[in-house]
PyMOL Python script that loads the backbone (N, CA, C, O; Angstrom):
from pymol import cmd

cmd.read_pdbstr("""\
ATOM      1  N   MET A   1     -26.588  26.218 -24.666  1.00  0.00           N
ATOM      2  CA  MET A   1     -27.912  25.743 -24.938  1.00  0.00           C
ATOM      3  C   MET A   1     -28.731  26.799 -25.673  1.00  0.00           C
ATOM      4  O   MET A   1     -29.581  26.466 -26.499  1.00  0.00           O
ATOM      5  N   LYS A   2     -28.480  28.057 -25.378  1.00  0.00           N
ATOM      6  CA  LYS A   2     -29.213  29.130 -26.032  1.00  0.00           C
ATOM      7  C   LYS A   2     -28.927  29.123 -27.535  1.00  0.00           C
ATOM      8  O   LYS A   2     -29.812  29.397 -28.346  1.00  0.00           O
ATOM      9  N   LYS A   3     -27.691  28.808 -27.893  1.00  0.00           N
ATOM     10  CA  LYS A   3     -27.315  28.746 -29.307  1.00  0.00           C
ATOM     11  C   LYS A   3     -28.092  27.640 -30.024  1.00  0.00           C
ATOM     12  O   LYS A   3     -28.545  27.826 -31.153  1.00  0.00           O
ATOM     13  N   HIS A   4     -28.240  26.509 -29.375  1.00  0.00           N
ATOM     14  CA  HIS A   4     -28.975  25.389 -29.970  1.00  0.00           C
ATOM     15  C   HIS A   4     -30.451  25.729 -30.139  1.00  0.00           C
ATOM     16  O   HIS A   4     -31.072  25.366 -31.138  1.00  0.00           O
ATOM     17  N   PHE A   5     -31.005  26.429 -29.153  1.00  0.00           N
ATOM     18  CA  PHE A   5     -32.410  26.824 -29.230  1.00  0.00           C
ATOM     19  C   PHE A   5     -32.647  27.765 -30.406  1.00  0.00           C
ATOM     20  O   PHE A   5     -33.609  27.591 -31.153  1.00  0.00           O
ATOM     21  N   ILE A   6     -31.786  28.751 -30.574  1.00  0.00           N
ATOM     22  CA  ILE A   6     -31.928  29.706 -31.678  1.00  0.00           C
ATOM     23  C   ILE A   6     -31.737  29.006 -33.016  1.00  0.00           C
ATOM     24  O   ILE A   6     -32.469  29.278 -33.968  1.00  0.00           O
ATOM     25  N   LEU A   7     -30.768  28.115 -33.097  1.00  0.00           N
ATOM     26  CA  LEU A   7     -30.541  27.376 -34.338  1.00  0.00           C
ATOM     27  C   LEU A   7     -31.738  26.496 -34.683  1.00  0.00           C
ATOM     28  O   LEU A   7     -32.122  26.401 -35.848  1.00  0.00           O
ATOM     29  N   ASN A   8     -32.326  25.855 -33.681  1.00  0.00           N
ATOM     30  CA  ASN A   8     -33.504  25.029 -33.900  1.00  0.00           C
ATOM     31  C   ASN A   8     -34.672  25.888 -34.399  1.00  0.00           C
ATOM     32  O   ASN A   8     -35.405  25.483 -35.302  1.00  0.00           O
ATOM     33  N   LEU A   9     -34.837  27.057 -33.814  1.00  0.00           N
ATOM     34  CA  LEU A   9     -35.895  27.970 -34.242  1.00  0.00           C
ATOM     35  C   LEU A   9     -35.704  28.392 -35.694  1.00  0.00           C
ATOM     36  O   LEU A   9     -36.661  28.404 -36.468  1.00  0.00           O
ATOM     37  N   LEU A  10     -34.483  28.736 -36.063  1.00  0.00           N
ATOM     38  CA  LEU A  10     -34.198  29.142 -37.448  1.00  0.00           C
ATOM     39  C   LEU A  10     -34.406  27.990 -38.429  1.00  0.00           C
ATOM     40  O   LEU A  10     -34.915  28.195 -39.531  1.00  0.00           O
ATOM     41  N   LEU A  11     -34.019  26.797 -38.036  1.00  0.00           N
ATOM     42  CA  LEU A  11     -34.246  25.634 -38.903  1.00  0.00           C
ATOM     43  C   LEU A  11     -35.737  25.384 -39.106  1.00  0.00           C
ATOM     44  O   LEU A  11     -36.173  25.084 -40.217  1.00  0.00           O
ATOM     45  N   ASN A  12     -36.519  25.506 -38.033  1.00  0.00           N
ATOM     46  CA  ASN A  12     -37.960  25.327 -38.159  1.00  0.00           C
ATOM     47  C   ASN A  12     -38.572  26.363 -39.092  1.00  0.00           C
ATOM     48  O   ASN A  12     -39.386  26.025 -39.952  1.00  0.00           O
ATOM     49  N   LEU A  13     -38.183  27.616 -38.925  1.00  0.00           N
ATOM     50  CA  LEU A  13     -38.705  28.674 -39.797  1.00  0.00           C
ATOM     51  C   LEU A  13     -38.306  28.441 -41.252  1.00  0.00           C
ATOM     52  O   LEU A  13     -39.106  28.659 -42.162  1.00  0.00           O
ATOM     53  N   GLY A  14     -37.080  28.003 -41.468  1.00  0.00           N
ATOM     54  CA  GLY A  14     -36.620  27.726 -42.825  1.00  0.00           C
ATOM     55  C   GLY A  14     -37.385  26.586 -43.469  1.00  0.00           C
ATOM     56  O   GLY A  14     -37.738  26.656 -44.647  1.00  0.00           O
ATOM     57  N   ILE A  15     -37.643  25.539 -42.704  1.00  0.00           N
ATOM     58  CA  ILE A  15     -38.394  24.392 -43.232  1.00  0.00           C
ATOM     59  C   ILE A  15     -39.816  24.819 -43.586  1.00  0.00           C
ATOM     60  O   ILE A  15     -40.329  24.458 -44.645  1.00  0.00           O
ATOM     61  N   ILE A  16     -40.447  25.579 -42.711  1.00  0.00           N
ATOM     62  CA  ILE A  16     -41.815  26.040 -42.980  1.00  0.00           C
ATOM     63  C   ILE A  16     -41.852  26.922 -44.224  1.00  0.00           C
ATOM     64  O   ILE A  16     -42.727  26.765 -45.075  1.00  0.00           O
ATOM     65  N   PHE A  17     -40.903  27.847 -44.327  1.00  0.00           N
ATOM     66  CA  PHE A  17     -40.857  28.736 -45.490  1.00  0.00           C
ATOM     67  C   PHE A  17     -40.649  27.956 -46.782  1.00  0.00           C
ATOM     68  O   PHE A  17     -41.289  28.245 -47.793  1.00  0.00           O
ATOM     69  N   LEU A  18     -39.760  26.972 -46.755  1.00  0.00           N
ATOM     70  CA  LEU A  18     -39.488  26.203 -47.967  1.00  0.00           C
ATOM     71  C   LEU A  18     -40.662  25.309 -48.356  1.00  0.00           C
ATOM     72  O   LEU A  18     -40.914  25.104 -49.543  1.00  0.00           O
ATOM     73  N   VAL A  19     -41.378  24.777 -47.373  1.00  0.00           N
ATOM     74  CA  VAL A  19     -42.566  23.978 -47.696  1.00  0.00           C
ATOM     75  C   VAL A  19     -43.626  24.867 -48.331  1.00  0.00           C
ATOM     76  O   VAL A  19     -44.252  24.482 -49.319  1.00  0.00           O
ATOM     77  N   MET A  20     -43.825  26.047 -47.770  1.00  0.00           N
ATOM     78  CA  MET A  20     -44.797  26.976 -48.356  1.00  0.00           C
ATOM     79  C   MET A  20     -44.372  27.413 -49.750  1.00  0.00           C
ATOM     80  O   MET A  20     -45.210  27.547 -50.642  1.00  0.00           O
ATOM     81  N   SER A  21     -43.079  27.636 -49.944  1.00  0.00           N
ATOM     82  CA  SER A  21     -42.569  28.012 -51.269  1.00  0.00           C
ATOM     83  C   SER A  21     -42.756  26.876 -52.261  1.00  0.00           C
ATOM     84  O   SER A  21     -43.094  27.112 -53.421  1.00  0.00           O
ATOM     85  N   GLY A  22     -42.540  25.650 -51.813  1.00  0.00           N
ATOM     86  CA  GLY A  22     -42.732  24.493 -52.679  1.00  0.00           C
ATOM     87  C   GLY A  22     -44.181  24.335 -53.113  1.00  0.00           C
ATOM     88  O   GLY A  22     -44.460  24.026 -54.271  1.00  0.00           O
ATOM     89  N   VAL A  23     -45.092  24.546 -52.187  1.00  0.00           N
ATOM     90  CA  VAL A  23     -46.512  24.448 -52.520  1.00  0.00           C
ATOM     91  C   VAL A  23     -46.895  25.541 -53.528  1.00  0.00           C
ATOM     92  O   VAL A  23     -47.609  25.277 -54.495  1.00  0.00           O
ATOM     93  N   ALA A  24     -46.418  26.759 -53.296  1.00  0.00           N
ATOM     94  CA  ALA A  24     -46.727  27.864 -54.215  1.00  0.00           C
ATOM     95  C   ALA A  24     -46.108  27.610 -55.589  1.00  0.00           C
ATOM     96  O   ALA A  24     -46.726  27.908 -56.611  1.00  0.00           O
ATOM     97  N   ALA A  25     -44.896  27.065 -55.620  1.00  0.00           N
ATOM     98  CA  ALA A  25     -44.240  26.782 -56.899  1.00  0.00           C
ATOM     99  C   ALA A  25     -44.977  25.674 -57.643  1.00  0.00           C
ATOM    100  O   ALA A  25     -45.088  25.725 -58.868  1.00  0.00           O
ATOM    101  N   TYR A  26     -45.475  24.688 -56.931  1.00  0.00           N
ATOM    102  CA  TYR A  26     -46.226  23.601 -57.559  1.00  0.00           C
ATOM    103  C   TYR A  26     -47.526  24.123 -58.165  1.00  0.00           C
ATOM    104  O   TYR A  26     -47.896  23.757 -59.280  1.00  0.00           O
ATOM    105  N   ARG A  27     -48.211  24.979 -57.417  1.00  0.00           N
ATOM    106  CA  ARG A  27     -49.470  25.531 -57.910  1.00  0.00           C
ATOM    107  C   ARG A  27     -49.270  26.414 -59.135  1.00  0.00           C
ATOM    108  O   ARG A  27     -50.119  26.452 -60.025  1.00  0.00           O
ATOM    109  N   SER A  28     -48.138  27.128 -59.179  1.00  0.00           N
ATOM    110  CA  SER A  28     -47.893  28.006 -60.326  1.00  0.00           C
ATOM    111  C   SER A  28     -47.232  27.262 -61.487  1.00  0.00           C
ATOM    112  O   SER A  28     -47.107  27.811 -62.582  1.00  0.00           O
ATOM    113  N   GLY A  29     -46.813  26.028 -61.257  1.00  0.00           N
ATOM    114  CA  GLY A  29     -46.219  25.232 -62.327  1.00  0.00           C
ATOM    115  C   GLY A  29     -44.734  25.469 -62.524  1.00  0.00           C
ATOM    116  O   GLY A  29     -44.181  25.057 -63.544  1.00  0.00           O
ATOM    117  N   ASN A  30     -44.075  26.118 -61.580  1.00  0.00           N
ATOM    118  CA  ASN A  30     -42.644  26.396 -61.687  1.00  0.00           C
ATOM    119  C   ASN A  30     -41.875  25.246 -61.030  1.00  0.00           C
ATOM    120  O   ASN A  30     -41.660  25.239 -59.818  1.00  0.00           O
ATOM    121  N   MET A  31     -41.470  24.290 -61.841  1.00  0.00           N
ATOM    122  CA  MET A  31     -40.848  23.070 -61.319  1.00  0.00           C
ATOM    123  C   MET A  31     -39.403  23.298 -60.855  1.00  0.00           C
ATOM    124  O   MET A  31     -38.913  22.555 -60.005  1.00  0.00           O
ATOM    125  N   LEU A  32     -38.722  24.299 -61.392  1.00  0.00           N
ATOM    126  CA  LEU A  32     -37.354  24.579 -60.952  1.00  0.00           C
ATOM    127  C   LEU A  32     -37.354  25.040 -59.497  1.00  0.00           C
ATOM    128  O   LEU A  32     -36.570  24.548 -58.685  1.00  0.00           O
ATOM    129  N   ILE A  33     -38.218  25.968 -59.177  1.00  0.00           N
ATOM    130  CA  ILE A  33     -38.309  26.452 -57.795  1.00  0.00           C
ATOM    131  C   ILE A  33     -38.780  25.338 -56.873  1.00  0.00           C
ATOM    132  O   ILE A  33     -38.320  25.235 -55.736  1.00  0.00           O
ATOM    133  N   LEU A  34     -39.691  24.507 -57.354  1.00  0.00           N
ATOM    134  CA  LEU A  34     -40.168  23.375 -56.569  1.00  0.00           C
ATOM    135  C   LEU A  34     -39.020  22.424 -56.237  1.00  0.00           C
ATOM    136  O   LEU A  34     -38.899  21.972 -55.099  1.00  0.00           O
ATOM    137  N   GLY A  35     -38.186  22.122 -57.216  1.00  0.00           N
ATOM    138  CA  GLY A  35     -37.042  21.242 -56.993  1.00  0.00           C
ATOM    139  C   GLY A  35     -36.045  21.824 -56.007  1.00  0.00           C
ATOM    140  O   GLY A  35     -35.526  21.115 -55.145  1.00  0.00           O
ATOM    141  N   VAL A  36     -35.781  23.117 -56.138  1.00  0.00           N
ATOM    142  CA  VAL A  36     -34.856  23.784 -55.213  1.00  0.00           C
ATOM    143  C   VAL A  36     -35.434  23.781 -53.800  1.00  0.00           C
ATOM    144  O   VAL A  36     -34.712  23.537 -52.833  1.00  0.00           O
ATOM    145  N   ALA A  37     -36.726  24.050 -53.678  1.00  0.00           N
ATOM    146  CA  ALA A  37     -37.365  24.069 -52.365  1.00  0.00           C
ATOM    147  C   ALA A  37     -37.318  22.682 -51.715  1.00  0.00           C
ATOM    148  O   ALA A  37     -37.066  22.568 -50.515  1.00  0.00           O
ATOM    149  N   ILE A  38     -37.556  21.647 -52.490  1.00  0.00           N
ATOM    150  CA  ILE A  38     -37.503  20.288 -51.940  1.00  0.00           C
ATOM    151  C   ILE A  38     -36.082  19.938 -51.510  1.00  0.00           C
ATOM    152  O   ILE A  38     -35.875  19.370 -50.438  1.00  0.00           O
ATOM    153  N   ALA A  39     -35.106  20.276 -52.347  1.00  0.00           N
ATOM    154  CA  ALA A  39     -33.710  19.964 -52.022  1.00  0.00           C
ATOM    155  C   ALA A  39     -33.268  20.688 -50.749  1.00  0.00           C
ATOM    156  O   ALA A  39     -32.640  20.086 -49.879  1.00  0.00           O
ATOM    157  N   LEU A  40     -33.589  21.958 -50.641  1.00  0.00           N
ATOM    158  CA  LEU A  40     -33.190  22.708 -49.454  1.00  0.00           C
ATOM    159  C   LEU A  40     -33.957  22.237 -48.212  1.00  0.00           C
ATOM    160  O   LEU A  40     -33.413  22.250 -47.107  1.00  0.00           O
ATOM    161  N   SER A  41     -35.202  21.827 -48.388  1.00  0.00           N
ATOM    162  CA  SER A  41     -35.968  21.293 -47.260  1.00  0.00           C
ATOM    163  C   SER A  41     -35.329  20.019 -46.723  1.00  0.00           C
ATOM    164  O   SER A  41     -35.250  19.823 -45.510  1.00  0.00           O
ATOM    165  N   VAL A  42     -34.879  19.164 -47.615  1.00  0.00           N
ATOM    166  CA  VAL A  42     -34.215  17.919 -47.194  1.00  0.00           C
ATOM    167  C   VAL A  42     -32.936  18.241 -46.425  1.00  0.00           C
ATOM    168  O   VAL A  42     -32.645  17.609 -45.409  1.00  0.00           O
ATOM    169  N   VAL A  43     -32.176  19.218 -46.904  1.00  0.00           N
ATOM    170  CA  VAL A  43     -30.938  19.602 -46.214  1.00  0.00           C
ATOM    171  C   VAL A  43     -31.245  20.149 -44.822  1.00  0.00           C
ATOM    172  O   VAL A  43     -30.572  19.792 -43.855  1.00  0.00           O
ATOM    173  N   LEU A  44     -32.254  21.013 -44.713  1.00  0.00           N
ATOM    174  CA  LEU A  44     -32.592  21.588 -43.415  1.00  0.00           C
ATOM    175  C   LEU A  44     -33.131  20.532 -42.455  1.00  0.00           C
ATOM    176  O   LEU A  44     -32.844  20.589 -41.259  1.00  0.00           O
ATOM    177  N   ILE A  45     -33.895  19.583 -42.947  1.00  0.00           N
ATOM    178  CA  ILE A  45     -34.395  18.507 -42.089  1.00  0.00           C
ATOM    179  C   ILE A  45     -33.233  17.647 -41.600  1.00  0.00           C
ATOM    180  O   ILE A  45     -33.211  17.232 -40.441  1.00  0.00           O
ATOM    181  N   TYR A  46     -32.274  17.380 -42.474  1.00  0.00           N
ATOM    182  CA  TYR A  46     -31.081  16.626 -42.067  1.00  0.00           C
ATOM    183  C   TYR A  46     -30.318  17.380 -40.969  1.00  0.00           C
ATOM    184  O   TYR A  46     -29.899  16.784 -39.976  1.00  0.00           O
ATOM    185  N   LEU A  47     -30.141  18.691 -41.155  1.00  0.00           N
ATOM    186  CA  LEU A  47     -29.435  19.483 -40.148  1.00  0.00           C
ATOM    187  C   LEU A  47     -30.194  19.508 -38.826  1.00  0.00           C
ATOM    188  O   LEU A  47     -29.580  19.515 -37.759  1.00  0.00           O
ATOM    189  N   LYS A  48     -31.505  19.522 -38.888  1.00  0.00           N
ATOM    190  CA  LYS A  48     -32.310  19.503 -37.666  1.00  0.00           C
ATOM    191  C   LYS A  48     -32.133  18.182 -36.929  1.00  0.00           C
ATOM    192  O   LYS A  48     -32.009  18.175 -35.704  1.00  0.00           O
ATOM    193  N   VAL A  49     -32.119  17.072 -37.646  1.00  0.00           N
ATOM    194  CA  VAL A  49     -31.920  15.762 -37.021  1.00  0.00           C
ATOM    195  C   VAL A  49     -30.538  15.690 -36.364  1.00  0.00           C
ATOM    196  O   VAL A  49     -30.401  15.184 -35.250  1.00  0.00           O
ATOM    197  N   VAL A  50     -29.526  16.195 -37.052  1.00  0.00           N
ATOM    198  CA  VAL A  50     -28.169  16.196 -36.488  1.00  0.00           C
ATOM    199  C   VAL A  50     -28.119  17.061 -35.230  1.00  0.00           C
ATOM    200  O   VAL A  50     -27.488  16.682 -34.243  1.00  0.00           O
ATOM    201  N   LEU A  51     -28.777  18.213 -35.259  1.00  0.00           N
ATOM    202  CA  LEU A  51     -28.809  19.086 -34.084  1.00  0.00           C
ATOM    203  C   LEU A  51     -29.502  18.403 -32.913  1.00  0.00           C
ATOM    204  O   LEU A  51     -29.021  18.478 -31.783  1.00  0.00           O
ATOM    205  N   LEU A  52     -30.615  17.746 -33.164  1.00  0.00           N
ATOM    206  CA  LEU A  52     -31.328  17.058 -32.083  1.00  0.00           C
ATOM    207  C   LEU A  52     -30.498  15.931 -31.491  1.00  0.00           C
ATOM    208  O   LEU A  52     -30.510  15.733 -30.276  1.00  0.00           O
ATOM    209  N   LYS A  53     -29.780  15.193 -32.319  1.00  0.00           N
ATOM    210  CA  LYS A  53     -28.909  14.129 -31.812  1.00  0.00           C
ATOM    211  C   LYS A  53     -27.779  14.713 -30.965  1.00  0.00           C
ATOM    212  O   LYS A  53     -27.412  14.149 -29.934  1.00  0.00           O
ATOM    213  N   HIS A  54     -27.229  15.846 -31.406  1.00  0.00           N
ATOM    214  CA  HIS A  54     -26.145  16.500 -30.668  1.00  0.00           C
ATOM    215  C   HIS A  54     -26.639  16.987 -29.304  1.00  0.00           C
ATOM    216  O   HIS A  54     -25.959  16.796 -28.297  1.00  0.00           O
ATOM    217  N   VAL A  55     -27.803  17.606 -29.266  1.00  0.00           N
ATOM    218  CA  VAL A  55     -28.352  18.109 -28.010  1.00  0.00           C
ATOM    219  C   VAL A  55     -28.672  16.945 -27.071  1.00  0.00           C
ATOM    220  O   VAL A  55     -28.415  17.032 -25.871  1.00  0.00           O
ATOM    221  N   LYS A  56     -29.227  15.864 -27.604  1.00  0.00           N
ATOM    222  CA  LYS A  56     -29.549  14.699 -26.775  1.00  0.00           C
ATOM    223  C   LYS A  56     -28.278  14.110 -26.158  1.00  0.00           C
ATOM    224  O   LYS A  56     -28.256  13.787 -24.970  1.00  0.00           O
ATOM    225  N   ALA A  57     -27.225  13.972 -26.961  1.00  0.00           N
ATOM    226  CA  ALA A  57     -25.964  13.436 -26.450  1.00  0.00           C
ATOM    227  C   ALA A  57     -25.368  14.362 -25.389  1.00  0.00           C
ATOM    228  O   ALA A  57     -24.805  13.895 -24.399  1.00  0.00           O
ATOM    229  N   GLU A  58     -25.490  15.651 -25.595  1.00  0.00           N
ATOM    230  CA  GLU A  58     -24.956  16.608 -24.629  1.00  0.00           C
ATOM    231  C   GLU A  58     -25.725  16.546 -23.310  1.00  0.00           C
ATOM    232  O   GLU A  58     -25.122  16.615 -22.239  1.00  0.00           O
ATOM    233  N   LEU A  59     -27.032  16.417 -23.378  1.00  0.00           N
ATOM    234  CA  LEU A  59     -27.833  16.309 -22.158  1.00  0.00           C
ATOM    235  C   LEU A  59     -27.519  15.021 -21.394  1.00  0.00           C
ATOM    236  O   LEU A  59     -27.429  15.031 -20.166  1.00  0.00           O
ATOM    237  N   ILE A  60     -27.356  13.934 -22.106  1.00  0.00           N
ATOM    238  CA  ILE A  60     -27.009  12.663 -21.456  1.00  0.00           C
ATOM    239  C   ILE A  60     -25.650  12.774 -20.778  1.00  0.00           C
ATOM    240  O   ILE A  60     -25.469  12.289 -19.661  1.00  0.00           O
ATOM    241  N   ARG A  61     -24.698  13.410 -21.447  1.00  0.00           N
ATOM    242  CA  ARG A  61     -23.371  13.587 -20.868  1.00  0.00           C
ATOM    243  C   ARG A  61     -23.433  14.437 -19.602  1.00  0.00           C
ATOM    244  O   ARG A  61     -22.772  14.123 -18.612  1.00  0.00           O
ATOM    245  N   LYS A  62     -24.219  15.508 -19.624  1.00  0.00           N
ATOM    246  CA  LYS A  62     -24.343  16.362 -18.439  1.00  0.00           C
ATOM    247  C   LYS A  62     -25.020  15.626 -17.290  1.00  0.00           C
ATOM    248  O   LYS A  62     -24.638  15.802 -16.133  1.00  0.00           O
ATOM    249  N   GLN A  63     -26.020  14.804 -17.594  1.00  0.00           N
ATOM    250  CA  GLN A  63     -26.694  14.040 -16.547  1.00  0.00           C
ATOM    251  C   GLN A  63     -25.751  13.023 -15.921  1.00  0.00           C
ATOM    252  O   GLN A  63     -25.784  12.806 -14.710  1.00  0.00           O
ATOM    253  N   GLN A  64     -24.914  12.401 -16.737  1.00  0.00           N
ATOM    254  CA  GLN A  64     -23.950  11.433 -16.199  1.00  0.00           C
ATOM    255  C   GLN A  64     -22.923  12.123 -15.319  1.00  0.00           C
ATOM    256  O   GLN A  64     -22.519  11.574 -14.294  1.00  0.00           O
ATOM    257  N   GLU A  65     -22.492  13.325 -15.706  1.00  0.00           N
ATOM    258  CA  GLU A  65     -21.542  14.071 -14.877  1.00  0.00           C
ATOM    259  C   GLU A  65     -22.168  14.451 -13.542  1.00  0.00           C
ATOM    260  O   GLU A  65     -21.508  14.392 -12.505  1.00  0.00           O
ATOM    261  N   GLN A  66     -23.447  14.844 -13.566  1.00  0.00           N
ATOM    262  CA  GLN A  66     -24.119  15.208 -12.325  1.00  0.00           C
ATOM    263  C   GLN A  66     -24.293  13.994 -11.415  1.00  0.00           C
ATOM    264  O   GLN A  66     -24.171  14.115 -10.196  1.00  0.00           O
ATOM    265  N   GLN A  67     -24.574  12.839 -11.985  1.00  0.00           N
ATOM    266  CA  GLN A  67     -24.732  11.636 -11.175  1.00  0.00           C
ATOM    267  C   GLN A  67     -23.412  11.232 -10.537  1.00  0.00           C
ATOM    268  O   GLN A  67     -23.402  10.729  -9.414  1.00  0.00           O
ATOM    269  N   LYS A  68     -22.304  11.441 -11.230  1.00  0.00           N
ATOM    270  CA  LYS A  68     -20.997  11.092 -10.676  1.00  0.00           C
ATOM    271  C   LYS A  68     -20.634  12.004  -9.510  1.00  0.00           C
ATOM    272  O   LYS A  68     -20.028  11.554  -8.537  1.00  0.00           O
ATOM    273  N   THR A  69     -20.997  13.277  -9.598  1.00  0.00           N
ATOM    274  CA  THR A  69     -20.636  14.221  -8.540  1.00  0.00           C
ATOM    275  C   THR A  69     -21.576  14.147  -7.343  1.00  0.00           C
ATOM    276  O   THR A  69     -21.189  14.542  -6.243  1.00  0.00           O
ATOM    277  N   HIS A  70     -22.792  13.655  -7.524  1.00  0.00           N
ATOM    278  CA  HIS A  70     -23.787  13.614  -6.439  1.00  0.00           C
ATOM    279  C   HIS A  70     -24.088  12.197  -5.982  1.00  0.00           C
ATOM    280  O   HIS A  70     -25.242  11.879  -5.696  1.00  0.00           O
ATOM    281  N   LYS A  71     -23.082  11.344  -5.906  1.00  0.00           N
ATOM    282  CA  LYS A  71     -23.297   9.991  -5.422  1.00  0.00           C
ATOM    283  C   LYS A  71     -23.571  10.030  -3.910  1.00  0.00           C
ATOM    284  O   LYS A  71     -22.811  10.640  -3.158  1.00  0.00           O
ATOM    285  N   PRO A  72     -24.640   9.386  -3.475  1.00  0.00           N
ATOM    286  CA  PRO A  72     -24.928   9.376  -2.022  1.00  0.00           C
ATOM    287  C   PRO A  72     -23.932   8.476  -1.296  1.00  0.00           C
ATOM    288  O   PRO A  72     -23.548   7.416  -1.791  1.00  0.00           O
ATOM    289  N   LYS A  73     -23.529   8.919  -0.122  1.00  0.00           N
ATOM    290  CA  LYS A  73     -22.588   8.137   0.687  1.00  0.00           C
ATOM    291  C   LYS A  73     -23.382   7.257   1.651  1.00  0.00           C
ATOM    292  O   LYS A  73     -24.316   7.716   2.310  1.00  0.00           O
ATOM    293  N   ASN A  74     -23.002   6.018   1.718  1.00  0.00           N
ATOM    294  CA  ASN A  74     -23.671   5.081   2.623  1.00  0.00           C
ATOM    295  C   ASN A  74     -23.119   5.258   4.032  1.00  0.00           C
ATOM    296  O   ASN A  74     -21.910   5.219   4.260  1.00  0.00           O
ATOM    297  N   LYS A  75     -24.036   5.452   4.961  1.00  0.00           N
ATOM    298  CA  LYS A  75     -23.634   5.609   6.370  1.00  0.00           C
ATOM    299  C   LYS A  75     -23.834   4.273   7.086  1.00  0.00           C
ATOM    300  O   LYS A  75     -24.886   3.645   6.975  1.00  0.00           O
ATOM    301  N   LYS A  76     -22.840   3.869   7.794  1.00  0.00           N
ATOM    302  CA  LYS A  76     -22.944   2.634   8.558  1.00  0.00           C
ATOM    303  C   LYS A  76     -23.288   2.993   9.993  1.00  0.00           C
ATOM    304  O   LYS A  76     -22.769   3.956  10.557  1.00  0.00           O
ATOM    305  N   GLY A  77     -24.170   2.198  10.564  1.00  0.00           N
ATOM    306  CA  GLY A  77     -24.437   2.413  11.971  1.00  0.00           C
ATOM    307  C   GLY A  77     -25.805   2.640  12.322  1.00  0.00           C
ATOM    308  O   GLY A  77     -26.116   2.831  13.498  1.00  0.00           O
TER     309      GLY A  77
END
""", "prot")
cmd.dss("prot")
cmd.show_as("cartoon", "prot")
cmd.util.cbc("prot")
cmd.orient("prot")
């Protein structure tokens, strides 16, 4: 889980940096840098969505395993 947290943090920082770079490139009129920043931002957002789906599936799997091991026993009497 620590690996996923660090990866999520790096993806967030990368997205923020690329958005800021895109805005600066637009203001200066450098369309090549703007295009590269937009393309890389889309890739990082896609990777973030994939990471979130992976973490969600992993958490659901762990919760199901815990429910299977902690089933309450019915006592008769």
